[in-house]
Each structure stands twice: as structure tokens, then as C-alpha cells.
TILUM-723085 format. One record per residue (C-alpha): x, y, z; residue number from 1. Coordinates in Angstrom, 2 decimals, always signed. Each point is the difference from the previous one (the first is absolute). Layout:
N
((X; Y; Z); NUM)
...
! end
This chain:
449
((-78.26; +7.75; +28.41); 1)
((-3.36; -0.15; +1.70); 2)
((-0.42; -3.39; -1.12); 3)
((+3.37; -0.90; +1.15); 4)
((-0.67; +1.03; +3.18); 5)
((-3.69; -1.59; +0.02); 6)
((+1.79; -3.62; -0.63); 7)
((+1.48; +0.16; +3.60); 8)
((+3.24; -1.80; -0.70); 9)
((+3.62; +0.79; +0.48); 10)
((+2.41; -1.04; -2.24); 11)
((+1.30; -2.85; +2.34); 12)
((-3.73; -1.36; +0.43); 13)
((-0.24; -0.01; -3.46); 14)
((+3.16; -1.80; -0.77); 15)
((-0.99; -2.46; +2.84); 16)
((-3.59; -0.82; -1.38); 17)
((+1.25; -0.27; -3.85); 18)
((+2.79; -2.48; +1.37); 19)
((-2.83; -1.98; +2.02); 20)
((-2.26; -0.13; -3.13); 21)
((+2.60; -1.06; -2.43); 22)
((+1.27; -2.70; +2.68); 23)
((-3.93; -1.43; -0.21); 24)
((-0.29; +0.37; -3.48); 25)
((+3.14; -2.09; -1.14); 26)
((-0.52; -2.09; +2.71); 27)
((-3.48; -1.06; -1.55); 28)
((+1.35; +0.06; -3.31); 29)
((+2.94; -2.26; +1.20); 30)
((-2.71; -2.40; +1.33); 31)
((-1.57; -0.15; -3.15); 32)
((+2.78; -0.79; -2.28); 33)
((+1.04; -3.00; +2.56); 34)
((-3.23; -1.25; -0.36); 35)
((-0.02; -0.06; -3.67); 36)
((+3.59; -1.41; -0.39); 37)
((-1.52; -2.64; +2.48); 38)
((-3.12; -0.68; -2.37); 39)
((+2.58; -0.47; -3.11); 40)
((+1.98; -2.18; +1.50); 41)
((-3.01; -2.55; +1.01); 42)
((-1.22; +0.43; -3.45); 43)
((+3.67; -1.12; -1.48); 44)
((+1.21; -2.42; +2.77); 45)
((-0.03; -3.83; -0.32); 46)
((-3.30; -0.73; +0.92); 47)
((+1.23; -4.10; +0.32); 48)
((+2.61; +1.26; +2.58); 49)
((-1.43; +2.68; +1.79); 50)
((-3.44; -0.36; +1.76); 51)
((-1.80; +2.97; +1.15); 52)
((-1.22; -0.52; +3.32); 53)
((-1.12; +3.47; +1.42); 54)
((+1.26; +3.73; +0.12); 55)
((+2.42; +1.22; +3.18); 56)
((+0.26; +3.72; +0.79); 57)
((+3.52; +1.43; +0.37); 58)
((+0.60; +3.15; +1.62); 59)
((+3.02; +1.88; -1.64); 60)
((+1.74; +2.71; +1.31); 61)
((+1.15; +2.58; -2.68); 62)
((+1.27; +3.28; -0.81); 63)
((-3.78; +0.63; -0.24); 64)
((-0.72; -0.93; +3.24); 65)
((-1.83; -3.75; +0.53); 66)
((-1.57; -1.67; -2.75); 67)
((-2.22; -2.58; +0.43); 68)
((-0.20; -2.77; -2.73); 69)
((-2.23; -2.72; -0.77); 70)
((+1.87; -2.80; -1.55); 71)
((-0.59; -3.66; -1.43); 72)
((+1.73; -2.65; +2.07); 73)
((+0.70; -3.30; -1.95); 74)
((+0.83; -3.52; +0.61); 75)
((+3.46; -0.94; -1.67); 76)
((-1.23; -3.91; -0.97); 77)
((+3.67; -0.69; -1.24); 78)
((+1.67; +1.60; +3.57); 79)
((-2.66; -0.91; +2.15); 80)
((+0.20; +3.55; +1.81); 81)
((-2.49; +3.14; -0.38); 82)
((+1.21; +3.16; -1.71); 83)
((-0.95; +3.13; -1.47); 84)
((+1.17; +0.50; -3.35); 85)
((-0.45; +3.81; +0.14); 86)
((+3.19; +0.16; +2.63); 87)
((+2.86; -1.51; -1.55); 88)
((-1.16; +1.86; -3.54); 89)
((+0.46; +3.28; +1.81); 90)
((+3.09; -1.33; +2.01); 91)
((-1.73; +0.45; +3.29); 92)
((-0.40; -2.01; +3.12); 93)
((-3.51; +0.38; +1.01); 94)
((+0.23; -1.46; +3.40); 95)
((+2.36; +3.03; +0.88); 96)
((-2.55; +2.57; -1.04); 97)
((+2.72; +2.56; -1.09); 98)
((+0.27; +1.14; -4.14); 99)
((+3.59; -0.29; -1.19); 100)
((-0.09; +3.74; -1.02); 101)
((-0.27; +0.82; +3.82); 102)
((+2.34; -2.30; +1.18); 103)
((+2.49; +1.23; -2.43); 104)
((-0.67; +3.61; +1.06); 105)
((+0.36; -0.95; +3.41); 106)
((+3.39; -1.48; -0.68); 107)
((+1.36; +2.98; -1.90); 108)
((-1.17; +2.46; +2.70); 109)
((+1.89; -2.45; +2.25); 110)
((+3.38; +0.13; -1.64); 111)
((-0.49; +3.99; -0.98); 112)
((-1.09; +1.13; +3.01); 113)
((+1.79; +0.26; +3.48); 114)
((-1.71; -3.08; +1.95); 115)
((-2.44; -2.56; -0.48); 116)
((-2.53; +1.78; +2.57); 117)
((+0.19; +3.38; -2.13); 118)
((-0.72; -2.35; -3.01); 119)
((-3.20; -1.05; +1.57); 120)
((-1.08; +3.68; +0.99); 121)
((+0.96; +1.12; -3.56); 122)
((-2.29; -2.79; -1.49); 123)
((-3.06; +0.90; +2.17); 124)
((+0.51; +3.42; -1.10); 125)
((-0.40; -0.94; -3.89); 126)
((-2.75; -2.62; +0.52); 127)
((-1.71; +1.81; +2.66); 128)
((-0.11; -2.86; +2.67); 129)
((+2.26; -2.15; +1.87); 130)
((+0.48; -2.67; -2.51); 131)
((+3.48; -1.72; +1.47); 132)
((+1.83; +0.21; +3.28); 133)
((+3.87; +0.75; -0.42); 134)
((+0.62; -3.89; +1.10); 135)
((-2.10; -1.14; -3.20); 136)
((+2.07; +1.93; -2.18); 137)
((+2.84; -1.24; +1.45); 138)
((-1.06; -3.43; -0.15); 139)
((-0.62; +0.57; -3.83); 140)
((+3.55; +1.12; -0.72); 141)
((+1.39; -2.87; +1.99); 142)
((-2.32; -2.62; -2.19); 143)
((+0.48; +1.87; -3.33); 144)
((+1.91; -1.98; -2.58); 145)
((+1.73; +2.19; -2.41); 146)
((+1.15; -1.03; -3.57); 147)
((+3.27; +1.88; -0.08); 148)
((+0.96; -1.12; -3.91); 149)
((-0.97; +2.90; -2.24); 150)
((+2.53; -0.24; -2.93); 151)
((+1.48; +3.61; -1.31); 152)
((+1.31; +0.69; -3.36); 153)
((+3.43; +1.40; -0.22); 154)
((-0.13; +3.29; -1.83); 155)
((+3.69; +0.52; +0.11); 156)
((+3.33; -2.13; +1.01); 157)
((+0.02; +1.75; +3.18); 158)
((-1.83; -0.31; +3.27); 159)
((+0.24; +2.20; +2.92); 160)
((+0.34; -1.17; +3.98); 161)
((-0.82; +2.33; +2.94); 162)
((+1.28; -2.31; +3.27); 163)
((-0.26; +0.86; +3.54); 164)
((-0.91; -1.85; +3.41); 165)
((-3.20; +0.61; +2.22); 166)
((+0.97; -1.31; +3.64); 167)
((-3.34; -1.08; +1.34); 168)
((-0.82; -1.17; +3.74); 169)
((-0.76; -3.17; +0.71); 170)
((-2.63; -1.58; +2.71); 171)
((+0.63; -3.21; +1.78); 172)
((+3.35; -0.63; -1.35); 173)
((+3.63; -0.03; +1.64); 174)
((+0.80; +2.45; -3.00); 175)
((-1.23; +3.27; +0.85); 176)
((-0.04; +1.02; -3.63); 177)
((+0.89; -1.07; -3.75); 178)
((+1.19; +2.12; -2.80); 179)
((-2.34; -0.57; -2.97); 180)
((+1.63; +0.31; -3.07); 181)
((-2.39; +1.75; -2.37); 182)
((+1.04; +0.74; -3.89); 183)
((-1.75; +2.11; -2.60); 184)
((+0.41; -0.34; -3.53); 185)
((-0.84; +1.74; -3.14); 186)
((+0.68; +0.49; -3.59); 187)
((+0.53; +3.68; +0.19); 188)
((-1.90; +3.04; -0.02); 189)
((-3.19; +1.52; -1.71); 190)
((-0.87; +3.90; -0.11); 191)
((-3.87; +0.61; +0.23); 192)
((-0.08; +3.67; +0.00); 193)
((+2.03; +1.40; +2.84); 194)
((-0.16; -3.25; +1.89); 195)
((+2.48; -2.86; -0.62); 196)
((-1.42; -3.76; +0.34); 197)
((+2.41; -3.04; +0.23); 198)
((-0.32; -2.25; -2.73); 199)
((-0.73; -4.10; +0.77); 200)
((+0.27; +0.39; +3.77); 201)
((-0.15; -2.95; +2.03); 202)
((+1.73; -0.71; +3.80); 203)
((+1.50; -3.01; +1.00); 204)
((+0.30; -0.92; +3.67); 205)
((+2.63; -2.59; +1.00); 206)
((-1.07; -2.85; +2.14); 207)
((+1.74; -3.33; -1.38); 208)
((+3.04; -1.18; +1.56); 209)
((+2.09; +0.30; -3.62); 210)
((+2.38; +3.20; -0.16); 211)
((-2.11; +3.06; -0.24); 212)
((+1.48; +1.02; -3.73); 213)
((-0.57; -3.62; -1.15); 214)
((-3.71; +0.24; +0.96); 215)
((-0.20; +3.37; -1.66); 216)
((+1.60; -1.22; -3.21); 217)
((-2.71; -3.13; +0.06); 218)
((-2.55; +2.89; +0.49); 219)
((+1.19; +2.20; -3.00); 220)
((-0.08; -3.17; -2.32); 221)
((-3.26; -1.36; +0.99); 222)
((-1.77; +3.69; +0.18); 223)
((+1.83; +1.84; -2.67); 224)
((+1.76; -2.60; -2.23); 225)
((+3.44; +1.30; +1.17); 226)
((+2.74; -1.59; -2.11); 227)
((+3.24; +0.00; +2.36); 228)
((+2.30; -0.30; -3.42); 229)
((-2.02; +2.66; -1.67); 230)
((-1.12; +2.82; +2.47); 231)
((+1.29; +2.53; +2.22); 232)
((-1.15; +0.72; +3.73); 233)
((+0.41; +3.21; +1.70); 234)
((-0.13; -0.14; +3.74); 235)
((-0.41; +3.07; +2.50); 236)
((+0.20; -0.51; +4.01); 237)
((+2.04; +0.93; +2.79); 238)
((+3.21; -1.39; +1.29); 239)
((-1.62; -2.92; +1.99); 240)
((+2.09; -2.94; -0.75); 241)
((-2.94; -2.18; -1.39); 242)
((-0.70; +2.67; -2.60); 243)
((+3.81; +0.52; -1.16); 244)
((+0.51; -3.82; -0.47); 245)
((-2.10; +0.40; -3.21); 246)
((+3.45; +1.40; -1.60); 247)
((+1.71; -3.65; +0.44); 248)
((-3.26; -1.90; -0.99); 249)
((-1.04; +1.67; -2.91); 250)
((+3.43; +0.95; -1.26); 251)
((+0.79; +2.25; -3.28); 252)
((-4.00; -0.31; -0.77); 253)
((-1.13; +2.41; +2.88); 254)
((+0.92; +3.86; +1.05); 255)
((-0.30; +0.42; +3.55); 256)
((-0.78; +3.53; +1.34); 257)
((+0.33; +1.06; +3.64); 258)
((-3.60; +1.44; +0.83); 259)
((+0.82; +4.10; -0.35); 260)
((-3.06; +0.58; +2.24); 261)
((+2.21; -1.67; +2.77); 262)
((+3.15; +1.82; -0.94); 263)
((-1.59; +3.22; -0.19); 264)
((-1.42; -0.60; +3.68); 265)
((+3.13; -0.80; +1.47); 266)
((+1.93; +3.07; -1.87); 267)
((-2.70; +2.24; +1.53); 268)
((+0.51; -1.48; +3.41); 269)
((+3.52; +0.28; -0.01); 270)
((+0.69; +3.36; -2.28); 271)
((-3.30; +2.16; +0.46); 272)
((+2.17; +2.89; +1.42); 273)
((+2.82; -0.63; -1.76); 274)
((+1.23; +2.55; -2.78); 275)
((+0.80; -2.33; -2.80); 276)
((-3.49; -1.57; +0.78); 277)
((-1.84; +1.51; -3.36); 278)
((+3.27; -1.07; -1.98); 279)
((-0.39; -3.40; +1.18); 280)
((-3.55; -0.20; -0.62); 281)
((+0.45; +0.75; -3.66); 282)
((+2.82; -2.38; -0.65); 283)
((-2.71; -2.77; +1.16); 284)
((-2.72; +1.53; -2.07); 285)
((+2.44; -0.21; -2.76); 286)
((+1.18; -3.46; +0.19); 287)
((+3.47; +0.94; +0.49); 288)
((+1.12; -2.69; +2.14); 289)
((+3.81; +1.09; +0.12); 290)
((-0.72; +3.62; +0.69); 291)
((-2.44; -0.72; +2.89); 292)
((+2.81; -2.34; +1.56); 293)
((+2.49; +2.86; -0.35); 294)
((-2.19; +2.47; +1.79); 295)
((-1.33; -2.86; +2.47); 296)
((+4.05; -0.51; +1.13); 297)
((+0.64; +3.77; +0.07); 298)
((-2.53; +0.52; +2.49); 299)
((+1.27; -2.90; +2.48); 300)
((+1.33; +1.60; +3.04); 301)
((-1.78; +3.08; -0.25); 302)
((-3.43; -0.46; +1.57); 303)
((+0.95; +0.27; +3.62); 304)
((-2.25; -2.96; +0.81); 305)
((+1.37; -3.36; +0.82); 306)
((-3.06; -1.79; -0.92); 307)
((-0.64; +1.75; -3.27); 308)
((+3.66; -0.62; -1.21); 309)
((-0.24; -3.65; +1.19); 310)
((-3.36; -0.12; -2.42); 311)
((+1.48; +1.97; -2.88); 312)
((+3.19; -2.33; +0.03); 313)
((-2.38; -3.14; -0.26); 314)
((-1.84; +1.67; -2.87); 315)
((+3.45; +0.66; -1.98); 316)
((+0.94; -3.84; +0.54); 317)
((-3.43; -1.13; -1.20); 318)
((+0.14; +1.70; -3.15); 319)
((+3.76; -0.66; -0.58); 320)
((-0.47; -3.55; +0.76); 321)
((-2.80; -0.24; -3.18); 322)
((+1.60; +1.88; -2.98); 323)
((-2.28; +1.44; -2.22); 324)
((-3.10; -0.07; +2.59); 325)
((-0.83; +3.68; -0.49); 326)
((+0.29; +0.32; -3.67); 327)
((-2.22; +0.21; -2.54); 328)
((-1.53; -3.45; -0.99); 329)
((-1.58; +1.30; -3.27); 330)
((+3.84; +0.62; -0.79); 331)
((+0.85; -3.92; +0.40); 332)
((-3.08; -0.90; -1.60); 333)
((+0.88; +2.36; -3.39); 334)
((+3.29; -2.15; +0.19); 335)
((-2.06; -3.06; -0.33); 336)
((-1.84; +1.32; -3.00); 337)
((-3.30; +0.64; +1.63); 338)
((-2.02; +2.90; -0.67); 339)
((-0.70; +1.90; +3.32); 340)
((-2.48; +2.46; -1.24); 341)
((-2.73; +0.59; +2.97); 342)
((+2.13; -1.52; +2.42); 343)
((+0.33; +1.96; +3.32); 344)
((+1.91; -0.03; +3.04); 345)
((-0.83; -2.86; +2.31); 346)
((-0.57; +0.46; +3.67); 347)
((-3.76; -1.23; +0.76); 348)
((+0.87; -2.75; +2.57); 349)
((-0.19; +2.09; +2.76); 350)
((-3.41; +1.39; -0.93); 351)
((-1.00; -3.69; -1.07); 352)
((+0.88; -1.21; +3.86); 353)
((-1.59; +2.69; +1.54); 354)
((-3.45; -0.95; -1.56); 355)
((+0.59; -3.68; +1.59); 356)
((+1.51; +1.45; +3.34); 357)
((-2.91; +2.22; +0.25); 358)
((-2.45; -2.97; +0.68); 359)
((+2.37; -2.59; +1.45); 360)
((+1.84; +1.92; +2.63); 361)
((-1.32; +2.83; +2.07); 362)
((+0.71; -2.18; +3.44); 363)
((-1.84; -3.19; -1.61); 364)
((+1.43; -3.39; +0.69); 365)
((-0.86; -2.88; -2.54); 366)
((-0.38; -3.52; +0.29); 367)
((+2.18; -1.90; -3.00); 368)
((-3.31; -1.15; -1.48); 369)
((-1.76; +3.40; +0.15); 370)
((+2.97; +1.89; -1.56); 371)
((+0.04; -2.50; -2.45); 372)
((-3.51; +0.20; -0.99); 373)
((-0.26; +3.62; +0.13); 374)
((+2.94; +0.83; -2.15); 375)
((-1.16; -2.77; -2.75); 376)
((-3.29; +2.24; -0.61); 377)
((+1.62; +3.16; +0.78); 378)
((+1.82; -0.57; -3.07); 379)
((-2.95; -1.92; -1.75); 380)
((-1.49; +3.20; +0.40); 381)
((+2.70; +2.32; -1.19); 382)
((+0.85; -2.44; -3.17); 383)
((-3.58; -0.67; -1.02); 384)
((+0.53; -3.81; +0.72); 385)
((-2.93; -2.25; +0.16); 386)
((-1.20; -0.39; +3.74); 387)
((-2.33; -3.05; +0.92); 388)
((-2.34; +0.20; +2.72); 389)
((-2.27; -2.97; -0.32); 390)
((+0.44; -3.90; -0.92); 391)
((-2.72; -1.85; -1.75); 392)
((-0.46; -2.39; -3.12); 393)
((-0.16; +1.60; -3.38); 394)
((-3.21; -0.69; -1.92); 395)
((+0.20; -0.67; -3.92); 396)
((+3.22; -1.12; -1.94); 397)
((+2.93; +2.93; +0.68); 398)
((+0.52; +0.39; -3.48); 399)
((-3.45; +0.88; -0.76); 400)
((-1.02; +2.16; +3.29); 401)
((+1.15; +3.11; -1.17); 402)
((-2.49; +0.31; -3.24); 403)
((-2.91; -1.59; +1.69); 404)
((+0.48; +2.44; +3.22); 405)
((-0.09; +2.87; -2.47); 406)
((-2.99; -1.10; -1.78); 407)
((-1.98; -0.95; +3.09); 408)
((+0.88; +3.63; +2.20); 409)
((-0.69; +1.94; -3.56); 410)
((-3.66; -1.96; +0.05); 411)
((-0.77; +0.90; +3.49); 412)
((+1.36; +3.71; +0.10); 413)
((-2.12; +0.51; -3.39); 414)
((-2.99; -1.54; +1.60); 415)
((+0.37; +2.21; +3.34); 416)
((+0.75; +3.41; -1.81); 417)
((-3.48; +0.04; -1.37); 418)
((-0.80; +0.11; +3.60); 419)
((+2.20; +2.68; +1.04); 420)
((-2.47; +3.35; -0.62); 421)
((-2.73; -1.50; +2.38); 422)
((+2.49; -1.32; +2.50); 423)
((+1.97; +3.54; +0.09); 424)
((-3.58; +1.94; -0.09); 425)
((-0.99; -1.93; +3.21); 426)
((+3.15; +0.70; +2.16); 427)
((+0.46; +3.65; -1.10); 428)
((-2.16; +1.95; +1.95); 429)
((+1.38; +3.22; -1.57); 430)
((-1.75; -1.39; -3.33); 431)
((-3.30; +0.51; +1.73); 432)
((+0.20; +3.55; +0.47); 433)
((-1.12; +2.79; -2.25); 434)
((+1.62; +0.46; -3.35); 435)
((+0.71; +3.19; +0.91); 436)
((+2.69; -0.55; +2.91); 437)
((+3.64; +0.82; -0.24); 438)
((+0.60; -3.61; +1.08); 439)
((-2.22; -1.64; -2.41); 440)
((+1.50; +2.13; -2.76); 441)
((+3.43; -0.76; +0.96); 442)
((-0.33; -3.73; +0.08); 443)
((-2.20; +0.24; -3.36); 444)
((+3.05; +1.82; -1.40); 445)
((+2.27; -3.09; +0.87); 446)
((-2.15; -2.47; -2.27); 447)
((+2.20; -2.13; -2.31); 448)
((+3.38; +1.18; +2.08); 449)
! end
């Protein structure tokens, strides 16, 4: 115990020092890897085309802090321009001085956090210094290019769609706001212990002038290989007209379910103190649509509140206008010969919309360009799509690029790996302590971990 006291540092101080020295160590390692890669590229270049002029220094903002790299600068005789081969090889724009991973991290913080400003603050805490302003992060999102095509394999003949709308305020527009139509698509559920995740989940944001469900069907065909003559669609949503029209568009190939979250909320608002409330909730939980309607009809005229009476009548009319909208879709699928094992009740539309609403609402107003770009990046982050944050020429032929890249990177990493011990020893002051100190023994025990 005495030795810990003589070290004279609190847990917070030790954490901060370890974080600082790890940043410094990995930053130095990154510098060596990049400079070694540049040497390999120089050795393998077409010397008739690329004339080595000199070396240029670039300062790169990374998750490990600022890294300074000296890289070769060439004259491309074929195109008549000056270039650094390292930049396009790494997918990096040297003129911007920001690593792609740092850009991606900033954009992910921007779409998952409450604001651009708080994303900048979170990034500063993460890397230890103010690396980007909130406006820089906003521009990254606006200028990002998203590859929205990522084909999925159909695991069954069924696709599930959760549909909802999100009203977003507009800036500098005649319209005060506009409803964004956002749909989550998935192929079912997968149990992970006590938790359940959605299989093959993707998001579709309707932006074209074509009818909404026509746009979604094209999305299902392109991304999932959906066959309108073979596959089935189960759609969950509230009673909005643009959602319920799906019944006419898909016809007998689709099952529409009125979102049970919204129905349960309306029942609670109207009948929370009613003596038949628990019975009504039970009918809903059992997918007993006819029994539920019977109970709701019996409650009409007994509420003693004109506003609640009107709301209850509206709910009854909505349910009756869409027969089967509160029955169990699994029974419908079983009648089609589909195995429904593992399928669960739908109703994540509200949860999906809450995630989007949390970021784009809260009193904010958006210009059209800003909300379009933001939704593209947010969907890309959630769906694992490719986000391109730079533009530049590709060095070497595309079909050979990956194998050549792997070979060059492995050679550079192997070369730098031999210097790691010396590099770490020079940057971690605890390794200069006596071998009897607790912190030395603790770090030694992590060897090889």
C-alpha cells in the first residue's frame, strides 16, 4: 500500500497520463507506418511516369493527435501534374490534413449525438484537443457522398416494413415544415441471448417524385432481390393516408397492420379509468380484433367526456375501415405456407422514428440541402453503407489495387513492428521505474494481451 501512496497519483491522473502516452506512442507508430508505405510505393512506381521531385511534409489530424509525415512528391509526366502517391493509395486528401477515420468518427458523432456543436465537443474530449469546429463537421456531412446500394440476400420470402412520418421544420422556405417519410425494412428477428436484433435491417427515405410505395418497391427489388410475384410484405404503420394506401398498391401480396403502439396509446388516453380497460387491453394483446371492437363499441357513451368520446369513435372507425389490421400477421403467413418460427409482433416504427426525431427535431429548422445530406449520412451510419469524404485519382489499376495494397501494407507493418519495443520504451515513463513498483508490475502483466 505504501508504494501506491508514494507513486503520488490518483486514478484519474494515471488514466490521463496513460491516454496521453498511448496517443503519443501510436501517433509515432502511425508516422513510421505511413513513411514506410511511401517508400514501398516509391520503389514500385512507374519511374518513367513518376519523376521524384522532393519530399513534402503534411500534418495529419488523427485520432492519435497530429501526426507529421514526410512523403515523396512527384511529377506525373503523363498528366503534367504534381502528386503524392501515398495520398490516393490511402484514400486520403493531403490538402485537407484530416484522416478519413477522424472524418468518419466526426460524422458518426454528428448523426448519433444531439447536435453538430456537441459532436465537436465530444471529438475534442476523445482526442484531447480541439480538432474540428462544429461548422467543419457540418460541412463534412454536406459534402459526403454516400453509396446507397448494398445488396442483401433474401433469407425468406417475407420482408417486414415499419413506416412512419417525421415532421421537420424548414428554414428560408414558404413551407414551415415537411413530413419526411422514413421506412425501416428487415427480414425478421434473431435472438442473441436475452436480446433480440433485427435481421438485414435497412432504411428507406422517400425523396423522389414517384409514388412512395413505388419507390419503396424499387428499393426492395434493388437491395433485397424482392420478387413481386413470389415474395410477401408485412407492413406496420399508423393510420396516415400515405401509409394505408399500401394495401391498394401491393394488393394481396401484402398484410397491413395498424401500429399497436399507437392503438394502445389511444386506448389508454380514452379509457384509462374505464372499468373495462384491462379487458380491452387483453383483447388487443391477443390479436382479437372482433372482441376488441365489441368492447370498444360497448364503451361508447359511457366516458362522460365529449373529447374522449369523439376520439374513441374515430379509433373504432379507423379499425373498421381496415378489416384485419389488428389480427396476427403470422396466421396470414401460415395460410400462405410460410414458416413463422421466430417471428415476433411488429411495432418498432415509433422507436425507429424516435431515433431520427431525437436528432433532427428539438426546435431546429433545416434547409433542404442540409436535411437531405444529414439523412443520407445518418442512414449510411445505421445501415453500414460506404461514406466517401474525399475525391482523388486512383493509383494503379483497379482490379490489382487490393492485392497490391495488402502486400505493401504488410511489408510496412512488418518493418515498423521491429521498432515497437524501442518506441514504447522511450514514451512510457513507467517502464523507467523500478521493477518493484505496482504500476510497473501491472503493465508487465499485460504483456502479450
